[in-house]
MIVO-76779 format. One line per field, with one value per residue (C-alpha): z, x, y; chain; residue in one letter. Coordinates in nm, 4 decimals. Example, Ala and Ser with C-alpha at 12.3 -4.5 7.8 and 13.67 -1.06 7.14 Angstrom:
# residues 2
zz <- 0.7800 0.7140
xx <- 1.2300 1.3670
yy <- -0.4500 -0.1060
ch <- A A
aa <- a s
***
This chain:
# residues 294
zz <- -0.0296 -0.0565 0.0778 -0.0128 -0.1479 0.0226 -0.0580 -0.2023 -0.4523 -0.7352 -0.6807 -0.7993 -1.0285 -1.3048 -1.1139 -1.2773 -1.6277 -1.4966 -1.3792 -1.7030 -1.9295 -1.7385 -1.7581 -2.1420 -2.2836 -2.1109 -2.0161 -1.6661 -1.5500 -1.3039 -0.9506 -1.0778 -1.1298 -0.7804 -0.6507 -0.7829 -0.7181 -0.3363 -0.3528 -0.4939 -0.2541 0.0499 -0.0745 -0.1288 0.2497 0.3804 0.1976 0.3765 0.6975 0.8290 0.8516 0.4571 0.2194 -0.0989 -0.3485 -0.6815 -0.8237 -0.8748 -0.4997 -0.3991 -0.4412 -0.3401 0.0118 0.1055 -0.0961 0.1467 0.4568 0.3359 0.2384 0.6604 0.7319 0.5110 0.7262 1.0158 0.9964 0.9226 0.5556 0.3923 0.1321 -0.1666 -0.0666 -0.0468 -0.3289 -0.5239 -0.3881 -0.4947 -0.8413 -0.8948 -0.7990 -1.0487 -1.2770 -1.1642 -1.2240 -1.5531 -1.7422 -1.5159 -1.7237 -2.0599 -2.0080 -1.9703 -1.6096 -1.4829 -1.5856 -1.3768 -1.1905 -0.8138 -0.7800 -0.9965 -0.7208 -0.4977 -0.3703 -0.2608 0.0101 -0.1299 -0.1022 0.0247 -0.1931 -0.0999 -0.2693 -0.4000 -0.1977 -0.3429 -0.2169 -0.2969 -0.5995 -0.5517 -0.2689 -0.4130 -0.7057 -0.4821 -0.3714 -0.7562 -0.8200 -0.4753 -0.4992 -0.1236 -0.1722 -0.4375 -0.4495 -0.8228 -0.7881 -0.9878 -0.6587 -0.5898 -1.0195 -1.0078 -0.6494 -0.8472 -1.1898 -0.9883 -0.8525 -1.1675 -1.3931 -1.1535 -1.1017 -1.4334 -1.6745 -1.3492 -1.4556 -1.2750 -1.0769 -1.2324 -1.5527 -1.4272 -1.3472 -1.6786 -1.8951 -2.1043 -2.1862 -2.5587 -2.4299 -2.4015 -2.6740 -2.5936 -2.8958 -2.9509 -2.5908 -2.5377 -2.3361 -2.3794 -2.1568 -2.1403 -1.9372 -1.7654 -2.0270 -2.2214 -2.3877 -2.4893 -2.5166 -2.5401 -2.2645 -2.3494 -2.1350 -2.0806 -2.1279 -1.8515 -1.7680 -2.0585 -1.9584 -1.6429 -1.8521 -2.0134 -1.7182 -1.5506 -1.8801 -1.8154 -1.5066 -1.5521 -1.8113 -1.5934 -1.2749 -1.5492 -1.4159 -1.4656 -1.5622 -1.8543 -1.7380 -2.0189 -1.7432 -1.7384 -1.3788 -1.1765 -0.8401 -0.6579 -0.8105 -1.1542 -1.0806 -1.2483 -0.9983 -0.7755 -0.6447 -0.3098 -0.3450 -0.5436 -0.3025 -0.0703 -0.2544 -0.2868 0.0805 0.1797 -0.0715 0.0516 0.4178 0.4417 0.2410 0.3594 0.6793 0.5720 0.6360 0.2570 0.0592 -0.2098 -0.6046 -0.6624 -0.4971 -0.7455 -0.9784 -0.8432 -0.7947 -1.1515 -1.2415 -1.0173 -1.1386 -1.5067 -1.4230 -1.1931 -1.4973 -1.6848 -1.9060 -2.0685 -1.8670 -2.1835 -2.2299 -1.8577 -1.9165 -2.2022 -2.0050 -1.7246 -1.9683 -1.8301 -1.9831 -1.9205 -1.8060 -1.4869 -1.3385 -1.4416 -1.3310 -0.9674 -0.9795 -1.0294 -0.6788 -0.6114 -0.8370 -0.6293
xx <- 0.0256 0.1480 0.1350 -0.1029 0.0156 -0.0057 0.1829 0.4414 0.1868 0.3078 0.7007 0.6300 0.3865 0.5147 0.5753 0.3196 0.4214 0.7623 0.6422 0.4651 0.7880 0.9818 0.6934 0.6594 0.8769 1.1910 1.0161 1.1306 1.0378 0.7436 0.9688 1.1795 0.9400 0.7539 1.0761 1.0860 0.7834 0.8515 1.1579 1.0099 0.7345 0.9822 1.1516 0.8015 0.7842 1.0399 1.0044 0.6367 0.6712 0.6460 1.0406 1.0213 0.8768 0.8796 0.5769 0.8447 1.0404 1.2951 1.2964 1.5011 1.8477 2.1395 2.1034 1.7683 1.8703 2.2275 2.0018 1.7330 2.0995 2.2088 1.8398 1.8659 2.2118 2.0487 1.8149 2.0761 2.0142 2.2991 2.5010 2.3542 2.0077 2.1447 2.2956 2.0064 1.7518 1.9672 2.0273 1.6048 1.6258 1.8929 1.6477 1.3397 1.5151 1.7001 1.3359 1.2468 1.4927 1.4503 1.0720 1.2001 1.0959 1.4362 1.7440 2.0180 1.9887 2.0386 2.1184 2.4186 2.6417 2.5567 2.8407 2.6774 2.8303 3.0764 2.9521 3.1936 3.3228 3.1856 3.2611 2.9237 2.8270 2.7713 2.7193 2.9351 2.8317 2.8836 2.6822 2.4269 2.4259 2.4004 2.0431 1.9655 2.0635 1.8649 1.5763 1.4426 1.4473 1.2048 0.8362 0.7583 0.4177 0.3950 0.4772 0.7917 0.9075 0.8223 1.0520 1.3142 1.2299 1.3085 1.5725 1.7795 1.6827 1.8577 2.1550 2.2002 2.1676 2.2384 1.9450 1.7873 1.4614 1.2685 1.4014 1.2609 0.9353 0.9226 0.9722 0.7008 0.6460 0.6960 1.0671 1.1532 1.3232 1.3550 1.4683 1.7574 1.8084 1.7857 1.5426 1.4750 1.5523 1.4346 1.6940 1.7871 1.6660 1.4936 1.7929 1.7252 1.9343 1.9780 2.0723 2.1282 1.9644 2.1380 1.9828 1.8917 1.7234 1.5285 1.4289 1.2729 1.1188 0.8914 0.8213 0.7081 0.5100 0.3151 0.2363 0.1549 -0.0875 -0.2748 -0.3202 -0.6172 -0.5893 -0.8442 -0.6598 -0.4316 -0.0692 0.1807 0.3627 0.6337 0.6558 0.3417 0.1476 -0.0044 -0.3089 -0.1752 -0.1329 0.2009 0.4545 0.5664 0.9020 0.8496 0.7007 1.0318 1.2704 1.1078 1.1574 1.5149 1.5225 1.4118 1.5910 1.9037 1.8879 1.9352 2.2927 2.3973 2.4527 2.5394 2.2939 2.1646 1.9925 1.8350 1.7975 2.0962 2.3166 2.2333 2.3856 2.7019 2.7244 2.6541 2.9060 3.1919 3.0986 3.1659 3.4813 3.6345 3.5612 3.7800 3.5137 3.6297 3.4898 3.3630 3.1676 3.0285 2.9780 2.7002 2.5501 2.4345 2.3758 2.6036 2.6406 2.9826 3.2714 3.3446 3.0229 3.1458 3.5538 3.4063 3.3849 3.7776 3.8010 3.6074 3.7436 4.0800
yy <- -0.0393 0.3115 0.6394 0.9437 1.2128 1.5696 1.8532 1.7253 1.5692 1.7850 1.7073 1.3746 1.4033 1.2570 0.9845 0.7253 0.8474 0.7217 0.3808 0.3428 0.4667 0.2077 -0.0466 -0.0293 0.1667 0.0234 -0.3394 -0.3522 -0.6828 -0.6106 -0.6684 -0.4010 -0.1463 -0.2673 -0.1883 0.1870 0.2639 0.1574 0.3225 0.6600 0.6677 0.6239 0.9400 1.0633 1.0218 1.1178 1.4780 1.4308 1.6038 1.9753 2.0870 2.0437 2.2935 2.1290 2.2413 2.1200 1.8732 2.1605 2.2003 1.9206 1.9287 1.6879 1.8292 1.6339 1.3584 1.3119 1.3619 1.0953 0.8630 0.9115 0.8312 0.4936 0.4279 0.5305 0.2372 -0.0019 -0.0519 -0.2229 -0.0030 -0.2195 -0.1583 0.2463 0.2031 0.1237 0.3205 0.6483 0.4871 0.4616 0.8450 0.9228 0.7369 0.8957 1.2980 1.1815 1.0965 1.4497 1.6120 1.4148 1.5770 1.9420 1.9047 1.9889 2.0978 1.8844 1.5957 1.6357 1.3172 1.2864 1.4629 1.1834 0.9634 0.6394 0.4262 0.1516 -0.2043 -0.4737 -0.7419 -1.0960 -1.4149 -1.5702 -1.8039 -2.1557 -2.4940 -2.8289 -2.9595 -3.3326 -3.2841 -3.1573 -3.4008 -3.6434 -3.5405 -3.4830 -3.8165 -3.9839 -4.1881 -4.0840 -3.7096 -3.6062 -3.7714 -3.8947 -3.6916 -3.3731 -3.1302 -3.3667 -3.4030 -3.0059 -2.8923 -3.1501 -2.9946 -2.6064 -2.7185 -2.9059 -2.5916 -2.3416 -2.5455 -2.6909 -2.3993 -2.1267 -1.9121 -1.6735 -1.6542 -1.4165 -1.5690 -1.9191 -1.8001 -1.5602 -1.9235 -2.1059 -2.4245 -2.3212 -2.1562 -2.5230 -2.7903 -3.0971 -3.2352 -2.9839 -3.0111 -2.6221 -2.3568 -1.9560 -1.7706 -1.3578 -1.1931 -0.8702 -0.5415 -0.7956 -0.9772 -1.3064 -1.6042 -1.9911 -2.2335 -2.5591 -2.8971 -3.1972 -3.5127 -3.5896 -3.2172 -3.3404 -3.6853 -3.4737 -3.1600 -3.4080 -3.6570 -3.2948 -3.2128 -3.5274 -3.4531 -3.1320 -3.2619 -3.5263 -3.2852 -3.1433 -2.7946 -2.5628 -2.2707 -2.4032 -2.1777 -2.0928 -2.1374 -2.3588 -2.4336 -2.3774 -2.4108 -2.7227 -2.6163 -2.4764 -2.1146 -1.9006 -1.9647 -1.6552 -1.5775 -1.6570 -2.0428 -2.0537 -1.9319 -2.1639 -2.4707 -2.4317 -2.3064 -2.6779 -2.8648 -2.7026 -2.7367 -3.1018 -3.0467 -2.7489 -2.5412 -2.1793 -1.9557 -1.8390 -2.0768 -1.8943 -1.9006 -1.7271 -2.0048 -2.2309 -1.9900 -1.8928 -2.3031 -2.3412 -2.0862 -2.1711 -2.5422 -2.4663 -2.2467 -2.5566 -2.8019 -2.5708 -2.3719 -2.0461 -1.7619 -1.5701 -1.9149 -1.9042 -1.5009 -1.5936 -1.8519 -1.6469 -1.3723 -1.1271 -0.7333 -0.7084 -1.0241 -0.8363 -0.9582 -1.3156 -1.2645 -1.2747 -1.6981 -1.6662 -1.6164 -1.8917 -2.1092 -2.0246
ch <- A A A A A A A A A A A A A A A A A A A A A A A A A A A A A A A A A A A A A A A A A A A A A A A A A A A A A A A A A A A A A A A A A A A A A A A A A A A A A A A A A A A A A A A A A A A A A A A A A A A A A A A A A A A A A A A A A A A A A A A A A A A A A A A A A A A A A A A A A A A A A A A A A A A A A A A A A A A A A A A A A A A A A A A A A A A A A A A A A A A A A A A A A A A A A A A A A A A A A A A A A A A A A A A A A A A A A A A A A A A A A A A A A A A A A A A A A A A A A A A A A A A A A A A A A A A A A A A A A A A A A A A A A A A A A A A A A A A A A A A A A A A A A A A A A A A A A A
aa <- m y i h y s d v q v v f m f l e r f i q y i k f e k r y s p h t v s a y r s d l d q f i g f l n h p e e t v t h p k d i t h y q i r n w m v e l m n q q l t a r s i n r k i a t l r k y f k f l v q e g v l t v n p a s k i n t p k i p k h l p v v v e d a r l t q m l d s d n v f s d d f a g v r d k l i i e m l f g t g m r l a e l i g i k e s d i n t y e g t v k v l g k r n k e r i i p l n r e l c l l l l k y s e l k k s e n f n n n s l a l i v t d k g a n a y p k l i y l i v h k y l s n i s t q n k k s p h v l r h t f a t s l l n a g a d l n a i k e l l g h a n l s a t q i y t h n s v
***
């Protein structure tokens, strides 16, 4: 639920237009659009108090943005979260400059906190493979096969959570052994599938048909009732099964992506090939896995 605009409503009079812009012109994912809106609403909330006299976007200065950043720090937000929120403001004010509302971007002067570099968290791929090969971990019913497919897809392709949710049945080609995914910045890429994963996909497809769901979802991964899968469901499923083989705190879908990349690198795969499989825009994003390999 979003705040009600009062005296600062005019400050973000173009907010909905901006949301439409990133949603339809930039084609950002629903999750990203929601995050942008939430960040902007939080900033509005910060400005919406008696001490402030902001009535127009031109009244906003980098001092107010910096004060908001200090408040976020006092709330113990991580540097990564703060940087994302400031990036949202930068993009929004850049939009206002493009629209002729502003002549300068007040967020461009903000120095964001440095993000401490952490190595990607991975699980031992041998234990993960052993779990997937076990006959006692996943049930043979629809839910069990679906859960196994989720783990296999994330670990076997390195795709992101949002990419997995966005896959349609028509994106799978078990004959050629490929899957088409829509990544960040709406870039499509083709990822190869191994034979075992193709066989599991065929088994899952048959079970999905036998469930006779009423809604006939086109999405590959669905809930127990046939509705489109959602991020929290995928996260809970991954967390549940990784808890069987790992004691580390982080057991998210992204851990499987990291494990996929590190496993390939350890096996001697070319770094540029891993970059393409992961859908990274720059090689620098992929090079972090070399530290894990060492």
